[in-house]
C-alpha positions, 0 to 999 in steps of 0.5 A: 500499499506504501509503494503504491501511494509513492506512485500515485502521489508523483504521478498527481505531481507530475500532472499538477506541474504546468506543462510547456504547452500550457505555459504557452508554448506550442502544444508539440505531439509527443507532449500530448502522448507523454500526458496521455500515458501518464493519465491512463497510468493513475487511472490504472494504479487508482483501480488497483487501490479499490481492488486491494482495499476491497480484498482486505474488507472481504478477509475480515471476520465479518464477512463469510466465505461463499463457498462454505455458505454455497448450497451444497449439492443434495445429490453428493452425499448419496453413495452406491449402497449395496442393496441389501435391506440390513445393510441400509439401515442398521438401526431400523427397529422393524419386527423382522427375524434378525438371524438368516432365515432357512428358505425353501425348507420344511418345518423343523423338528419339535426340539426347536420349537420352544428355543430355537427359533423363539416364535414372536407374537404377531405384530398389530400392522393396520390393515388395508385392502390396497396401497393409500395415502394413510392420514398423516399428523398435522404437527409434521404437517405444521413442521412442514409448513414451517420449514423451507418447502422443497421446489414445487414440481408437477411429475406425473406417475410413470412406468421407469421400466418403459422410459430411456435412460435420459428420462430416468436420469432427469427423475434424480435432479431436482429437490429432496424429501424425507421419509419418516418411520417413527424415530427413523428418518430416510432422508435424500430421496428425490421428489420427482423419481419418487412422484414417478414411481410410487402411487402413493407418494405422487397422490400426497405430494401432488396434493400437498406440493410445499411439503417435503416429508411423508410419515409413516408410524413405528413398525409400519413399513421397513426403513431399510426397504423403503431406502432400498426402493427409493434409493438404492435401486431407484438411483441405480434403475435410473443410471443404467441403459437398461432399467431393471426391477428390484432384485430379490434379497437374501432372505426370505424375511428381506424379500417379504418386508420389501413386498410390503414396503413396495404395496405401502408405497404403490410400487407393486409393478417393481416387484411383481416377479418376486411376489408371484415367485412367493405365492407359487411356493407357498401354494405348493411348499411347506414353509418353515417356522421362521417363514411363516412368523415372516409371512404373519407380521408383515401381512396386510390384511386376511386377504394379503396373496402371500397369507391366504396362499399359506393359510390355505396350504397348511389347512390342506396339509394339516387335513392330508396330515402331511405336516411332519411335526403335528404336536409342535405345530399345534403348540406354534399355533397356540402362541399364534393366535392370529394364524390359529383363528385363520386357519380355523376359519378356513378350515369352516370354510372348506368344510363347508365348500366341501359339503356343498360339492357332495350335495352338488354332486347328489343334487347332479346324480337325483337330476340325471336319474330323473332325466332318464326316467323321464326319458324312458317314460316318453319311450314307452308311451310313445311305443303304446302309442304307435302299437295302438294305431298299428292294431287298429289299422290291422284290425280294419284292414282285416275286416274289409279284406276279400280273397285278395292279399291284404298289404300291411305296414311294418308295424302291422306286420309285427303285431301279426308275427306277434299274435302268431307267436302267442297261438 
C-alpha cells in the first residue's frame, strides 16, 4: 500500500506541474502523448487500490466465505449402497427375524420350537386392502409448512421400466424429500423420482406440493426396504442403460418386508416377479417356522395373497396329515393366535365348500336319474301309442279284406307275427 501511494503522489505532482504547452508554448505531439500515458497510469493505479481495499475487507471476520455458504448438491452425499435391507439401515427397529432365514425348507422338528427359533407375537399392523395415503400427523404437516419447502414440481406417474435412460436420469434432479418411520428418517429421496414411481407419494405430494416429508407410524414399514426402493435401487436403475426390476434379497424375511413396503408405497409393479414367486412357493411348499412368522408379521390384511396362500396350504397339509411334526405345530399355533384363527376360519370354509360340493354332486346324480326315468317313460308312451295305431289299422284291414292279398305296414306285420307266436 505504501509503494502504491508514493507512485500515485508522484503522478499527481507530474500532472499538477504545468507543461510547456500550458505555459504558452505550442503543444507538440510528443507532449500530448506523454500526458495521455501519465493519465492512464494514474487511472490504473487507482483501480488497483480499490481492488486491494476490497480484498482486505473480504478477509475480515465479518465477511463469510461464499463457497462455505453455497448450498451443496444434495446428490453428493448419496453413495451407491449395496442392495441389502439390513445394510441400508442398521438401526431400524422393524419386527423382522434378525437371523438369516432358512428358505425353501420344511417345518423344523419339535425340539427347536420352544427355544430356536423363538416365536414372536404377531405385530399389530393396520389392515388395508390396497396401498393408499395414510392420514398424516397434523404436527408433522405444520412443521413441514414452517420449514423451507421444496420446489414445487409437476411430475406425472410413470413406468420406469419403459423410460429411456435420459428420462430416468432427469428424475434424479431437483428437490429431495424425507420419509419418517417413527424416529427413523430416510433422507435424500428424489422427489421427482418418488412421484414417478410411487402412486402413494405421487398422490400425497400432488395434493401437498409445498411439503417435503411423508410420515409412517413406527413398525408400519421397514426403513431399510424404503431406502432400498427409493434410493438404492432407484439411483442404480435410473443410471443404467436399461431399467431393471427390484432384485430379490438374500433372505425370505427381507423379501417379504420388501413386498410389504412396495405395496404400501404403491410400487408393486417393480416387485411383481418376487411376489409371484413367493405366492407359488407358499402354495406348493411347506414353509419353515421363521417363514411363517415373517409372512404373519408382514401380512397387510386377511386377504393378502402371501397370507392366504400360506394359510390354505397349511390347512390342506394338516387335513391330509402331511405336516411332519403335528404336535409341535399345534403348540406353535397356540402362540400365534392370528394364524390359528385364520386356519380355523379356513377349515370352516373348506368344510362348508366340501359339503356344498357333495350336495351338488348328489343333486346332479338325482337330476340325471330323473332325466333317464322321464326319457324312458316318454319312449314307453310313444311305443304304446304307435302299437295302438297299428292294431287299429290292422283290424280295419282284416275286416275289409276279401279273397285277395292284404298289404300291411312294418308295425302291422310285427303285430301279426306276435299274434302268430302267441297261438
